[in-house]
N, C-alpha and C positions, 0 to 999 in steps of 0.2 A: 504493500500500500504506500510505501514511501514515495514512489514516483507516479502515483495515481490519485485521482480524486474520486471518492465514492459519493454518489449523488442519489438521494431519494426524492422523487418527484411525485407529489400527491395532489389529486384533484380535491377541491373543497367539498365539504359535506352538503347534505341536502338542505335546500332552502325553500321558502314559500314560492319563489320564482320557478323552481324546478317542478314542484307539484302542480303549479298552475300552467305548466308547459309554456313558459315564456322564453323569448330570445333574451336571456338575462344580460349578456354582454357587459356593458359598462354600468348598467343599473344594478343596484344592490338590494338584497332582500334578507329578511330575518331567517335564522335557522328554524327548521321544524323541530318538533319533539323527537322525531325519528333521527333528524340530523344531529341532535345533541347526543343521542345514544351512539351514533356512528363515530362522533368525536371521541367518546369514551373508549370505543373498541379500537380506534386508530391509535390512541394514546397508549393503550395497553399493549398493542402489537409492537410499537416502536420504543417503548419505555427503556429498554436496555441498550439502546444505541446512543453513543455519545456524539452529539452533533457539535461541530465547531462553529458553524454559522447557519442561520435560518433566514430564508428569503420568501416573501409573498408578493402578490400583486397589491395594488392599493385598495382593493375591495375588502370590505370588512368580513365577508364570508370566508375568505382565505385566512385572514388573521385569526378569526375565532376558531377555525378548524385546528390550527396548530399552536394556539396560545398555551395549552397545558404542557406541550412538549417543550416550548420555549422556556416556560417557567421551570420545568424539571432540569433543563440544561443551563439555567441562569443566563440565557442569551436574549439580547434585544432583537426583536424582529425587524428586519430591513425590508421596507415596503418599496417596490419598484414598479414603475409604469410599464416597463418592458414585459412584465409577467402578466399583464392584464388580459382579459378575454378578448376575443375578436370583437370589433365594433360593428354592430349590425345596422349601421346607417340609420335611416329614418324609422326603421322598425325596432330599434333597440329598446327592449323592455316590453314590447308588445307580446300578446298571446299569439301562439301559432294560429289559432282559430280566426283571429282578427286579420292576420296576414293572408291567410288562405282565401278570405273573401275578396281581397284586392289583387294578389298575385299568387294564385295557387300553384303556378309552375315552379316557384322557389322550393316548396316542400316536395313536390313531385321529383324535381331534379336531385334534391338531397337523398331521397329514397332510392333513386337509381344509381347515383355515382358517389354518394357520401360526401358531397361538397355543397357549400352554401354560396350561391352567387346570384347576381341579378338584383340585389337590393340597392336602391339609390344611396350613394354616399357611403356604402359599406367598405370595410377593410377587406382585402382579398385574403384567401387562404395562404397564398404565397407570401404576402406581406407579413402575416402573422408568423408564419414559419421562419422567415428571415429575422425578425426582431427577437423571437424566442431563441433561435439558434445563436445569434450574435451575442446576446446577453449571457446565456448559459455557458457558452464557450469562454467568454471573458471571466466570469466568476469561477469557472472550473480551473482555469489557469492560475488564478489568484489563490486557489485553495488546494494546490497540489499536496498530496499526503494527508489531506483532511477529509472529513465527512460532512456533507452539507445537506440540508433539507430545503426543498422548494415546494411551496403550495401555490398552485395556479388553477387553471380552468380547463374544462373538457376539450373544447376545440383547440385552444392554444397548446395544450400538452400533446394532443394527437398530431398536430402539424409538426411539432418539434421531433417527436419520435419517428414519424414517417420520413422526415427529411434526413435523419442520421442513418437510416437504413435504406433510403431511396425507394420507398414503397408508395405507389399511388393510392389514393383514398378509396378506390373501388375494390381494392384487394384486402382480403381478411378483415372485413369490417368489424365483426364482433371481437376478434382477437385484439385489435387496437382500441376498441371503444373504451372510453374513460368514464366509467360509472362513478358516482359520488364516493369519495375517499378511496379510490383505486390507488394502489401503490406501484410505482415503477422504480426499479433499482438500476442505476447506470454506473458504469466505470469510464473514466476519462484518463487517457495516458499522455496528456499534454499535446496530443494531435487529433485523436479520434475518440468518439463515444462508442460504447458497447452496452447493449441492453442485456442485463442479467435477470431481470424480473419484469414482466409486462402486465400492467393493468390488473394486479392481484386484488380481488375482493373476496376470495375464499375465506379469509380470516373472519369475515363478518358472520359466517355460518358456524363458527366454532363456539363451544360452551354456551354462554348466554345468548342464544340466537335472537337477532333483532327481528321483531315481527313486522 
């Protein structure tokens, strides 16, 4: 590990925006009761890992997701714009059912190829992937030999992971899908990223199962 950075990338926990099926993007929403239970399970899963630095987006849902782990490690959370979710343009914060009444082709295309495009003023999948990659590459180089935790968002994390393995979005959709509190484990050797664990949510089913 001396010449490598170990990176844990976690999607935020469940929010009201998720249950209402919104394009939550840059809008923020409170955690659900189930989301709070998920935070507890995530904390239990990662409690024995010593993190050297912790990064989140500027959204409170990411901060609240890993706040207990930051407290355990006595680390100040570093909030970064680069880790924010995709900006869904004029529909950011809208419910999908509302978008479907105006531009049903957006959801139809997403179902077909697993990409969101065609929203006026939106950030593109490629743009999200670039900013995520550039930022994570930078902090990974700064943390060589250390272990870091990143909490970000579903689309943002998936774009980064697909970029480092050069996999298009229509391939292995479920395998790369970032459910709430999915854990991804990455290693960085100062040049390249390697996925060691991808979108793990199996731990949620262990012991005190979340209903």
